PDB file of N, CA, C and O in Angstrom:
ATOM      1  N   MET A   1      89.140  89.558  84.812  1.00  0.00           N
ATOM      2  CA  MET A   1      88.447  89.603  86.032  1.00  0.00           C
ATOM      3  C   MET A   1      88.598  90.719  86.904  1.00  0.00           C
ATOM      4  O   MET A   1      87.674  91.353  87.414  1.00  0.00           O
ATOM      5  N   THR A   2      90.039  90.959  87.070  1.00  0.00           N
ATOM      6  CA  THR A   2      90.446  92.014  88.014  1.00  0.00           C
ATOM      7  C   THR A   2      89.770  93.383  87.669  1.00  0.00           C
ATOM      8  O   THR A   2      89.335  94.144  88.534  1.00  0.00           O
ATOM      9  N   THR A   3      89.725  93.622  86.342  1.00  0.00           N
ATOM     10  CA  THR A   3      89.066  94.987  85.847  1.00  0.00           C
ATOM     11  C   THR A   3      87.580  95.008  86.546  1.00  0.00           C
ATOM     12  O   THR A   3      87.158  95.941  87.230  1.00  0.00           O
ATOM     13  N   HIS A   4      86.913  93.871  86.261  1.00  0.00           N
ATOM     14  CA  HIS A   4      85.478  93.993  86.673  1.00  0.00           C
ATOM     15  C   HIS A   4      85.496  94.175  88.262  1.00  0.00           C
ATOM     16  O   HIS A   4      84.796  95.071  88.733  1.00  0.00           O
ATOM     17  N   ALA A   5      86.226  93.406  89.074  1.00  0.00           N
ATOM     18  CA  ALA A   5      86.199  93.632  90.380  1.00  0.00           C
ATOM     19  C   ALA A   5      86.642  95.049  90.912  1.00  0.00           C
ATOM     20  O   ALA A   5      86.163  95.556  91.926  1.00  0.00           O
ATOM     21  N   LEU A   6      87.562  95.609  90.160  1.00  0.00           N
ATOM     22  CA  LEU A   6      88.128  97.012  90.579  1.00  0.00           C
ATOM     23  C   LEU A   6      87.007  97.955  90.208  1.00  0.00           C
ATOM     24  O   LEU A   6      86.701  98.822  91.026  1.00  0.00           O
ATOM     25  N   VAL A   7      86.354  97.873  89.038  1.00  0.00           N
ATOM     26  CA  VAL A   7      85.166  98.610  88.645  1.00  0.00           C
ATOM     27  C   VAL A   7      84.242  98.623  89.640  1.00  0.00           C
ATOM     28  O   VAL A   7      83.758  99.712  89.948  1.00  0.00           O
ATOM     29  N   ALA A   8      83.821  97.421  90.333  1.00  0.00           N
ATOM     30  CA  ALA A   8      82.815  97.322  91.393  1.00  0.00           C
ATOM     31  C   ALA A   8      83.271  97.939  92.595  1.00  0.00           C
ATOM     32  O   ALA A   8      82.430  98.373  93.383  1.00  0.00           O
ATOM     33  N   ALA A   9      84.550  98.042  92.854  1.00  0.00           N
ATOM     34  CA  ALA A   9      85.166  98.692  93.963  1.00  0.00           C
ATOM     35  C   ALA A   9      85.239 100.099  94.054  1.00  0.00           C
ATOM     36  O   ALA A   9      84.822 100.770  94.998  1.00  0.00           O
ATOM     37  N   ILE A  10      85.878 100.585  92.859  1.00  0.00           N
ATOM     38  CA  ILE A  10      86.120 102.127  92.797  1.00  0.00           C
ATOM     39  C   ILE A  10      85.433 102.943  91.616  1.00  0.00           C
ATOM     40  O   ILE A  10      85.573 104.152  91.435  1.00  0.00           O
ATOM     41  N   GLY A  11      84.714 102.130  90.893  1.00  0.00           N
ATOM     42  CA  GLY A  11      83.843 102.712  89.681  1.00  0.00           C
ATOM     43  C   GLY A  11      84.635 102.726  88.381  1.00  0.00           C
ATOM     44  O   GLY A  11      85.858 102.590  88.336  1.00  0.00           O
ATOM     45  N   PRO A  12      83.883 102.894  87.382  1.00  0.00           N
ATOM     46  CA  PRO A  12      84.526 102.839  86.034  1.00  0.00           C
ATOM     47  C   PRO A  12      85.363 104.080  85.710  1.00  0.00           C
ATOM     48  O   PRO A  12      86.240 103.960  84.854  1.00  0.00           O
ATOM     49  N   THR A  13      85.191 105.179  86.271  1.00  0.00           N
ATOM     50  CA  THR A  13      85.941 106.447  85.865  1.00  0.00           C
ATOM     51  C   THR A  13      87.366 106.164  86.444  1.00  0.00           C
ATOM     52  O   THR A  13      88.366 106.268  85.733  1.00  0.00           O
ATOM     53  N   LEU A  14      87.426 105.783  87.825  1.00  0.00           N
ATOM     54  CA  LEU A  14      88.726 105.749  88.328  1.00  0.00           C
ATOM     55  C   LEU A  14      89.480 104.507  87.764  1.00  0.00           C
ATOM     56  O   LEU A  14      90.703 104.561  87.635  1.00  0.00           O
ATOM     57  N   THR A  15      88.827 103.463  87.447  1.00  0.00           N
ATOM     58  CA  THR A  15      89.330 102.259  86.951  1.00  0.00           C
ATOM     59  C   THR A  15      89.999 102.580  85.642  1.00  0.00           C
ATOM     60  O   THR A  15      91.165 102.257  85.419  1.00  0.00           O
ATOM     61  N   GLY A  16      89.128 103.312  84.657  1.00  0.00           N
ATOM     62  CA  GLY A  16      89.698 103.653  83.368  1.00  0.00           C
ATOM     63  C   GLY A  16      90.994 104.795  83.448  1.00  0.00           C
ATOM     64  O   GLY A  16      91.834 104.954  82.563  1.00  0.00           O
ATOM     65  N   TRP A  17      90.930 105.450  84.594  1.00  0.00           N
ATOM     66  CA  TRP A  17      92.078 106.279  84.668  1.00  0.00           C
ATOM     67  C   TRP A  17      93.443 105.515  84.928  1.00  0.00           C
ATOM     68  O   TRP A  17      94.524 106.061  84.708  1.00  0.00           O
ATOM     69  N   LEU A  18      93.347 104.394  85.344  1.00  0.00           N
ATOM     70  CA  LEU A  18      94.647 103.475  85.289  1.00  0.00           C
ATOM     71  C   LEU A  18      94.849 102.865  83.939  1.00  0.00           C
ATOM     72  O   LEU A  18      94.117 101.967  83.522  1.00  0.00           O
ATOM     73  N   ASP A  19      95.839 103.356  83.269  1.00  0.00           N
ATOM     74  CA  ASP A  19      96.006 103.044  81.979  1.00  0.00           C
ATOM     75  C   ASP A  19      96.494 101.742  81.409  1.00  0.00           C
ATOM     76  O   ASP A  19      96.415 101.438  80.218  1.00  0.00           O
ATOM     77  N   THR A  20      97.031 100.961  82.415  1.00  0.00           N
ATOM     78  CA  THR A  20      97.533  99.490  82.002  1.00  0.00           C
ATOM     79  C   THR A  20      96.799  98.503  82.824  1.00  0.00           C
ATOM     80  O   THR A  20      96.233  98.771  83.884  1.00  0.00           O
ATOM     81  N   ASP A  21      96.851  97.294  82.234  1.00  0.00           N
ATOM     82  CA  ASP A  21      96.447  96.240  83.066  1.00  0.00           C
ATOM     83  C   ASP A  21      97.161  96.007  84.329  1.00  0.00           C
ATOM     84  O   ASP A  21      96.592  95.625  85.351  1.00  0.00           O
ATOM     85  N   GLU A  22      98.350  96.230  84.243  1.00  0.00           N
ATOM     86  CA  GLU A  22      99.302  96.100  85.367  1.00  0.00           C
ATOM     87  C   GLU A  22      99.022  97.031  86.576  1.00  0.00           C
ATOM     88  O   GLU A  22      99.132  96.673  87.748  1.00  0.00           O
ATOM     89  N   HIS A  23      98.644  98.282  86.154  1.00  0.00           N
ATOM     90  CA  HIS A  23      98.268  99.257  87.259  1.00  0.00           C
ATOM     91  C   HIS A  23      96.918  98.907  87.663  1.00  0.00           C
ATOM     92  O   HIS A  23      96.660  99.142  88.843  1.00  0.00           O
ATOM     93  N   ARG A  24      96.008  98.402  86.957  1.00  0.00           N
ATOM     94  CA  ARG A  24      94.662  97.900  87.443  1.00  0.00           C
ATOM     95  C   ARG A  24      94.800  96.742  88.401  1.00  0.00           C
ATOM     96  O   ARG A  24      94.132  96.716  89.434  1.00  0.00           O
ATOM     97  N   ASP A  25      95.729  95.695  88.056  1.00  0.00           N
ATOM     98  CA  ASP A  25      96.025  94.712  89.045  1.00  0.00           C
ATOM     99  C   ASP A  25      96.663  95.043  90.311  1.00  0.00           C
ATOM    100  O   ASP A  25      96.413  94.455  91.363  1.00  0.00           O
ATOM    101  N   GLN A  26      97.524  96.034  90.179  1.00  0.00           N
ATOM    102  CA  GLN A  26      98.233  96.572  91.410  1.00  0.00           C
ATOM    103  C   GLN A  26      97.151  97.177  92.338  1.00  0.00           C
ATOM    104  O   GLN A  26      97.102  96.849  93.523  1.00  0.00           O
ATOM    105  N   ALA A  27      96.221  98.129  91.753  1.00  0.00           N
ATOM    106  CA  ALA A  27      95.267  98.788  92.398  1.00  0.00           C
ATOM    107  C   ALA A  27      94.327  97.829  93.093  1.00  0.00           C
ATOM    108  O   ALA A  27      93.989  97.990  94.266  1.00  0.00           O
ATOM    109  N   HIS A  28      93.881  96.740  92.274  1.00  0.00           N
ATOM    110  CA  HIS A  28      93.021  95.829  92.712  1.00  0.00           C
ATOM    111  C   HIS A  28      93.708  94.920  94.122  1.00  0.00           C
ATOM    112  O   HIS A  28      93.095  94.539  95.119  1.00  0.00           O
ATOM    113  N   ALA A  29      94.884  94.779  93.860  1.00  0.00           N
ATOM    114  CA  ALA A  29      95.520  94.037  95.004  1.00  0.00           C
ATOM    115  C   ALA A  29      95.497  94.745  96.288  1.00  0.00           C
ATOM    116  O   ALA A  29      95.195  94.215  97.357  1.00  0.00           O
ATOM    117  N   LEU A  30      95.878  96.136  96.102  1.00  0.00           N
ATOM    118  CA  LEU A  30      95.814  96.891  97.266  1.00  0.00           C
ATOM    119  C   LEU A  30      94.503  97.042  97.826  1.00  0.00           C
ATOM    120  O   LEU A  30      94.363  96.972  99.047  1.00  0.00           O
ATOM    121  N   HIS A  31      93.507  97.245  97.050  1.00  0.00           N
ATOM    122  CA  HIS A  31      92.081  97.351  97.409  1.00  0.00           C
ATOM    123  C   HIS A  31      91.737  96.104  98.320  1.00  0.00           C
ATOM    124  O   HIS A  31      91.266  96.214  99.452  1.00  0.00           O
ATOM    125  N   GLN A  32      92.022  94.923  97.703  1.00  0.00           N
ATOM    126  CA  GLN A  32      91.785  93.737  98.470  1.00  0.00           C
ATOM    127  C   GLN A  32      92.536  93.673  99.834  1.00  0.00           C
ATOM    128  O   GLN A  32      91.988  93.292 100.868  1.00  0.00           O
ATOM    129  N   LEU A  33      93.702  94.035  99.764  1.00  0.00           N
ATOM    130  CA  LEU A  33      94.506  93.896 101.023  1.00  0.00           C
ATOM    131  C   LEU A  33      93.870  94.820 102.131  1.00  0.00           C
ATOM    132  O   LEU A  33      93.722  94.353 103.260  1.00  0.00           O
ATOM    133  N   ILE A  34      93.535  95.958 101.885  1.00  0.00           N
ATOM    134  CA  ILE A  34      92.853  96.890 102.958  1.00  0.00           C
ATOM    135  C   ILE A  34      91.383  96.601 103.027  1.00  0.00           C
ATOM    136  O   ILE A  34      90.835  96.849 104.101  1.00  0.00           O
ATOM    137  N   ALA A  35      90.635  96.098 102.011  1.00  0.00           N
ATOM    138  CA  ALA A  35      89.209  95.731 102.183  1.00  0.00           C
ATOM    139  C   ALA A  35      89.160  94.306 103.128  1.00  0.00           C
ATOM    140  O   ALA A  35      88.214  94.102 103.889  1.00  0.00           O
ATOM    141  N   ASP A  36      90.051  93.554 103.017  1.00  0.00           N
ATOM    142  CA  ASP A  36      90.052  92.262 103.857  1.00  0.00           C
ATOM    143  C   ASP A  36      89.938  92.652 105.167  1.00  0.00           C
ATOM    144  O   ASP A  36      89.175  91.990 105.870  1.00  0.00           O
ATOM    145  N   ARG A  37      90.566  93.642 105.688  1.00  0.00           N
ATOM    146  CA  ARG A  37      90.540  94.202 107.038  1.00  0.00           C
ATOM    147  C   ARG A  37      89.574  95.229 107.370  1.00  0.00           C
ATOM    148  O   ARG A  37      88.963  95.153 108.436  1.00  0.00           O
ATOM    149  N   GLU A  38      89.358  96.266 106.489  1.00  0.00           N
ATOM    150  CA  GLU A  38      88.807  97.362 106.804  1.00  0.00           C
ATOM    151  C   GLU A  38      87.444  97.512 106.097  1.00  0.00           C
ATOM    152  O   GLU A  38      86.613  98.309 106.531  1.00  0.00           O
ATOM    153  N   GLY A  39      87.228  96.808 105.095  1.00  0.00           N
ATOM    154  CA  GLY A  39      85.899  96.889 104.311  1.00  0.00           C
ATOM    155  C   GLY A  39      86.147  97.573 102.975  1.00  0.00           C
ATOM    156  O   GLY A  39      87.131  98.300 102.833  1.00  0.00           O
ATOM    157  N   SER A  40      85.329  97.370 102.050  1.00  0.00           N
ATOM    158  CA  SER A  40      85.535  97.743 100.623  1.00  0.00           C
ATOM    159  C   SER A  40      85.396  99.385 100.575  1.00  0.00           C
ATOM    160  O   SER A  40      86.108 100.028  99.803  1.00  0.00           O
ATOM    161  N   TYR A  41      84.523  99.975 101.367  1.00  0.00           N
ATOM    162  CA  TYR A  41      84.417 101.443 101.226  1.00  0.00           C
ATOM    163  C   TYR A  41      85.523 102.141 101.855  1.00  0.00           C
ATOM    164  O   TYR A  41      85.781 103.285 101.480  1.00  0.00           O
ATOM    165  N   VAL A  42      86.219 101.574 102.785  1.00  0.00           N
ATOM    166  CA  VAL A  42      87.370 102.261 103.452  1.00  0.00           C
ATOM    167  C   VAL A  42      88.395 101.940 102.428  1.00  0.00           C
ATOM    168  O   VAL A  42      89.143 102.884 102.173  1.00  0.00           O
ATOM    169  N   ALA A  43      88.596 100.921 101.828  1.00  0.00           N
ATOM    170  CA  ALA A  43      89.677 100.563 100.863  1.00  0.00           C
ATOM    171  C   ALA A  43      89.615 101.599  99.710  1.00  0.00           C
ATOM    172  O   ALA A  43      90.622 102.196  99.327  1.00  0.00           O
ATOM    173  N   ALA A  44      88.452 101.771  99.207  1.00  0.00           N
ATOM    174  CA  ALA A  44      88.105 102.612  98.085  1.00  0.00           C
ATOM    175  C   ALA A  44      88.550 103.941  98.520  1.00  0.00           C
ATOM    176  O   ALA A  44      89.403 104.489  97.822  1.00  0.00           O
ATOM    177  N   ALA A  45      88.142 104.502  99.482  1.00  0.00           N
ATOM    178  CA  ALA A  45      88.607 105.998 100.062  1.00  0.00           C
ATOM    179  C   ALA A  45      89.970 105.910 100.278  1.00  0.00           C
ATOM    180  O   ALA A  45      90.614 106.893  99.911  1.00  0.00           O
ATOM    181  N   TRP A  46      90.674 104.851 100.854  1.00  0.00           N
ATOM    182  CA  TRP A  46      92.113 104.872 100.935  1.00  0.00           C
ATOM    183  C   TRP A  46      92.881 105.149  99.528  1.00  0.00           C
ATOM    184  O   TRP A  46      93.802 105.940  99.327  1.00  0.00           O
ATOM    185  N   LEU A  47      92.317 104.379  98.723  1.00  0.00           N
ATOM    186  CA  LEU A  47      93.014 104.400  97.301  1.00  0.00           C
ATOM    187  C   LEU A  47      92.914 105.982  96.627  1.00  0.00           C
ATOM    188  O   LEU A  47      93.827 106.445  95.944  1.00  0.00           O
ATOM    189  N   ILE A  48      91.874 106.595  96.881  1.00  0.00           N
ATOM    190  CA  ILE A  48      91.908 107.949  96.309  1.00  0.00           C
ATOM    191  C   ILE A  48      92.279 109.046  97.197  1.00  0.00           C
ATOM    192  O   ILE A  48      92.371 110.177  96.720  1.00  0.00           O
ATOM    193  N   GLY A  49      92.492 108.846  98.381  1.00  0.00           N
ATOM    194  CA  GLY A  49      92.688 109.827  99.326  1.00  0.00           C
ATOM    195  C   GLY A  49      94.134 110.321  99.605  1.00  0.00           C
ATOM    196  O   GLY A  49      95.056 109.509  99.534  1.00  0.00           O
ATOM    197  N   MET A  50      94.358 111.572  99.907  1.00  0.00           N
ATOM    198  CA  MET A  50      95.853 112.011 100.137  1.00  0.00           C
ATOM    199  C   MET A  50      96.567 111.069 101.240  1.00  0.00           C
ATOM    200  O   MET A  50      96.017 110.727 102.287  1.00  0.00           O
ATOM    201  N   ASN A  51      97.778 110.729 100.880  1.00  0.00           N
ATOM    202  CA  ASN A  51      98.433 109.847 101.800  1.00  0.00           C
ATOM    203  C   ASN A  51      99.752 110.357 102.301  1.00  0.00           C
ATOM    204  O   ASN A  51     100.630 110.544 101.458  1.00  0.00           O
ATOM    205  N   PRO A  52     100.008 110.609 103.572  1.00  0.00           N
ATOM    206  CA  PRO A  52     101.317 111.132 104.009  1.00  0.00           C
ATOM    207  C   PRO A  52     102.541 110.443 103.709  1.00  0.00           C
ATOM    208  O   PRO A  52     103.625 111.027 103.668  1.00  0.00           O
ATOM    209  N   HIS A  53     102.373 109.058 103.471  1.00  0.00           N
ATOM    210  CA  HIS A  53     103.348 108.369 103.130  1.00  0.00           C
ATOM    211  C   HIS A  53     103.855 108.364 101.631  1.00  0.00           C
ATOM    212  O   HIS A  53     104.862 107.782 101.226  1.00  0.00           O
ATOM    213  N   LEU A  54     103.049 109.053 100.949  1.00  0.00           N
ATOM    214  CA  LEU A  54     103.350 109.213  99.473  1.00  0.00           C
ATOM    215  C   LEU A  54     103.204 110.663  99.086  1.00  0.00           C
ATOM    216  O   LEU A  54     102.661 110.999  98.033  1.00  0.00           O
ATOM    217  N   ASN A  55     103.734 111.573 100.019  1.00  0.00           N
ATOM    218  CA  ASN A  55     103.858 112.969  99.856  1.00  0.00           C
ATOM    219  C   ASN A  55     102.693 113.558  99.500  1.00  0.00           C
ATOM    220  O   ASN A  55     102.709 114.453  98.656  1.00  0.00           O
ATOM    221  N   ASP A  56     101.529 113.147 100.083  1.00  0.00           N
ATOM    222  CA  ASP A  56     100.087 113.569  99.975  1.00  0.00           C
ATOM    223  C   ASP A  56      99.484 113.317  98.575  1.00  0.00           C
ATOM    224  O   ASP A  56      98.482 113.940  98.223  1.00  0.00           O
ATOM    225  N   ASP A  57     100.121 112.353  97.721  1.00  0.00           N
ATOM    226  CA  ASP A  57      99.523 111.907  96.509  1.00  0.00           C
ATOM    227  C   ASP A  57      98.621 110.753  96.960  1.00  0.00           C
ATOM    228  O   ASP A  57      98.837 110.123  97.995  1.00  0.00           O
ATOM    229  N   ALA A  58      97.560 110.499  96.099  1.00  0.00           N
ATOM    230  CA  ALA A  58      96.729 109.403  96.444  1.00  0.00           C
ATOM    231  C   ALA A  58      97.429 108.167  96.018  1.00  0.00           C
ATOM    232  O   ALA A  58      98.270 108.281  95.127  1.00  0.00           O
ATOM    233  N   PRO A  59      97.196 106.996  96.534  1.00  0.00           N
ATOM    234  CA  PRO A  59      97.628 105.766  96.246  1.00  0.00           C
ATOM    235  C   PRO A  59      97.514 105.382  94.630  1.00  0.00           C
ATOM    236  O   PRO A  59      98.423 104.819  94.020  1.00  0.00           O
ATOM    237  N   LEU A  60      96.359 105.746  94.092  1.00  0.00           N
ATOM    238  CA  LEU A  60      96.071 105.451  92.798  1.00  0.00           C
ATOM    239  C   LEU A  60      97.140 106.399  91.802  1.00  0.00           C
ATOM    240  O   LEU A  60      97.663 105.968  90.774  1.00  0.00           O
ATOM    241  N   GLN A  61      97.297 107.537  92.261  1.00  0.00           N
ATOM    242  CA  GLN A  61      98.211 108.478  91.654  1.00  0.00           C
ATOM    243  C   GLN A  61      99.578 107.750  91.543  1.00  0.00           C
ATOM    244  O   GLN A  61     100.212 107.598  90.499  1.00  0.00           O
ATOM    245  N   ALA A  62      99.957 107.296  92.858  1.00  0.00           N
ATOM    246  CA  ALA A  62     101.362 106.663  92.810  1.00  0.00           C
ATOM    247  C   ALA A  62     101.418 105.451  91.906  1.00  0.00           C
ATOM    248  O   ALA A  62     102.417 105.238  91.219  1.00  0.00           O
ATOM    249  N   ILE A  63     100.387 104.673  91.895  1.00  0.00           N
ATOM    250  CA  ILE A  63     100.353 103.502  91.065  1.00  0.00           C
ATOM    251  C   ILE A  63     100.357 103.893  89.593  1.00  0.00           C
ATOM    252  O   ILE A  63     101.030 103.222  88.811  1.00  0.00           O
ATOM    253  N   ARG A  64      99.673 104.902  89.178  1.00  0.00           N
ATOM    254  CA  ARG A  64      99.638 105.336  87.800  1.00  0.00           C
ATOM    255  C   ARG A  64     101.016 105.866  87.463  1.00  0.00           C
ATOM    256  O   ARG A  64     101.408 105.690  86.309  1.00  0.00           O
ATOM    257  N   ASN A  65     101.853 106.536  88.385  1.00  0.00           N
ATOM    258  CA  ASN A  65     103.179 107.075  88.186  1.00  0.00           C
ATOM    259  C   ASN A  65     104.177 106.057  88.273  1.00  0.00           C
ATOM    260  O   ASN A  65     105.346 106.441  88.268  1.00  0.00           O
ATOM    261  N   GLY A  66     103.960 104.930  88.346  1.00  0.00           N
ATOM    262  CA  GLY A  66     104.863 103.681  88.505  1.00  0.00           C
ATOM    263  C   GLY A  66     105.564 103.541  89.852  1.00  0.00           C
ATOM    264  O   GLY A  66     106.705 103.093  89.967  1.00  0.00           O
ATOM    265  N   HIS A  67     104.823 103.946  90.836  1.00  0.00           N
ATOM    266  CA  HIS A  67     105.379 103.936  92.235  1.00  0.00           C
ATOM    267  C   HIS A  67     104.541 102.936  93.101  1.00  0.00           C
ATOM    268  O   HIS A  67     104.203 103.175  94.259  1.00  0.00           O
ATOM    269  N   SER A  68     104.258 101.844  92.449  1.00  0.00           N
ATOM    270  CA  SER A  68     103.313 100.877  93.120  1.00  0.00           C
ATOM    271  C   SER A  68     103.966 100.285  94.337  1.00  0.00           C
ATOM    272  O   SER A  68     103.230 100.067  95.299  1.00  0.00           O
ATOM    273  N   ALA A  69     105.207 100.004  94.429  1.00  0.00           N
ATOM    274  CA  ALA A  69     105.970  99.632  95.540  1.00  0.00           C
ATOM    275  C   ALA A  69     105.792 100.621  96.752  1.00  0.00           C
ATOM    276  O   ALA A  69     105.684 100.167  97.891  1.00  0.00           O
ATOM    277  N   ASP A  70     105.762 101.965  96.507  1.00  0.00           N
ATOM    278  CA  ASP A  70     105.598 102.871  97.465  1.00  0.00           C
ATOM    279  C   ASP A  70     104.156 102.822  97.983  1.00  0.00           C
ATOM    280  O   ASP A  70     103.919 102.927  99.186  1.00  0.00           O
ATOM    281  N   ALA A  71     103.165 102.656  97.033  1.00  0.00           N
ATOM    282  CA  ALA A  71     101.752 102.581  97.377  1.00  0.00           C
ATOM    283  C   ALA A  71     101.689 101.245  98.330  1.00  0.00           C
ATOM    284  O   ALA A  71     101.065 101.299  99.390  1.00  0.00           O
ATOM    285  N   ARG A  72     102.231 100.267  97.992  1.00  0.00           N
ATOM    286  CA  ARG A  72     102.102  99.026  98.921  1.00  0.00           C
ATOM    287  C   ARG A  72     102.803  99.259 100.217  1.00  0.00           C
ATOM    288  O   ARG A  72     102.372  98.751 101.253  1.00  0.00           O
ATOM    289  N   ALA A  73     103.751  99.924 100.198  1.00  0.00           N
ATOM    290  CA  ALA A  73     104.421 100.146 101.543  1.00  0.00           C
ATOM    291  C   ALA A  73     103.476 101.136 102.286  1.00  0.00           C
ATOM    292  O   ALA A  73     103.356 101.017 103.505  1.00  0.00           O
ATOM    293  N   ALA A  74     102.804 102.098 101.619  1.00  0.00           N
ATOM    294  CA  ALA A  74     101.979 102.879 102.334  1.00  0.00           C
ATOM    295  C   ALA A  74     100.688 101.960 102.835  1.00  0.00           C
ATOM    296  O   ALA A  74     100.234 102.199 103.954  1.00  0.00           O
ATOM    297  N   ALA A  75     100.176 101.065 102.145  1.00  0.00           N
ATOM    298  CA  ALA A  75      99.075 100.249 102.524  1.00  0.00           C
ATOM    299  C   ALA A  75      99.438  99.419 103.715  1.00  0.00           C
ATOM    300  O   ALA A  75      98.596  99.208 104.589  1.00  0.00           O
ATOM    301  N   HIS A  76     100.623  98.953 103.788  1.00  0.00           N
ATOM    302  CA  HIS A  76     101.049  98.216 104.943  1.00  0.00           C
ATOM    303  C   HIS A  76     101.254  99.030 106.181  1.00  0.00           C
ATOM    304  O   HIS A  76     101.020  98.571 107.299  1.00  0.00           O
ATOM    305  N   ALA A  77     101.743 100.378 105.947  1.00  0.00           N
ATOM    306  CA  ALA A  77     101.826 101.332 107.024  1.00  0.00           C
ATOM    307  C   ALA A  77     100.471 101.659 107.459  1.00  0.00           C
ATOM    308  O   ALA A  77     100.341 101.910 108.657  1.00  0.00           O
ATOM    309  N   TYR A  78      99.489 101.702 106.748  1.00  0.00           N
ATOM    310  CA  TYR A  78      98.146 102.035 107.239  1.00  0.00           C
ATOM    311  C   TYR A  78      97.698 100.897 108.042  1.00  0.00           C
ATOM    312  O   TYR A  78      97.231 101.112 109.160  1.00  0.00           O
ATOM    313  N   LEU A  79      97.791  99.725 107.590  1.00  0.00           N
ATOM    314  CA  LEU A  79      97.291  98.503 108.250  1.00  0.00           C
ATOM    315  C   LEU A  79      98.019  98.330 109.561  1.00  0.00           C
ATOM    316  O   LEU A  79      97.411  97.890 110.537  1.00  0.00           O
ATOM    317  N   ASN A  80      99.258  98.647 109.624  1.00  0.00           N
ATOM    318  CA  ASN A  80      99.978  98.522 110.899  1.00  0.00           C
ATOM    319  C   ASN A  80      99.976  99.767 111.836  1.00  0.00           C
ATOM    320  O   ASN A  80     100.747  99.885 112.789  1.00  0.00           O
ATOM    321  N   SER A  81      99.152 100.574 111.519  1.00  0.00           N
ATOM    322  CA  SER A  81      99.024 101.982 112.490  1.00  0.00           C
ATOM    323  C   SER A  81      98.066 101.617 113.468  1.00  0.00           C
ATOM    324  O   SER A  81      97.737 102.421 114.340  1.00  0.00           O
TER     325      SER A  81
END
C-alpha cells in the first residue's frame, strides 16, 4: 500500500528510483509528515528539492544513499522553521 500512495504523491518515476521497500517506506513517511501540515504538493516538492540541511542534496537522494535519519531531521527542521 505504501508504494501505491507514494506513486500517487510523487509519481512512478521517482518512486521507482527508490530501489528498496525500506526507502519507499521512509520517503512515504516523510511525505506524510510534511503533507499533513503543508499539503501534498508542497511535500512532494520538498522531497525532490535541494535542501540546505542535507548539503543541498534532495531528501529523496539522502534516503536512497542511506541517510534517512538526516532526511527526517531536515523534515523536522523545515516544519519547525
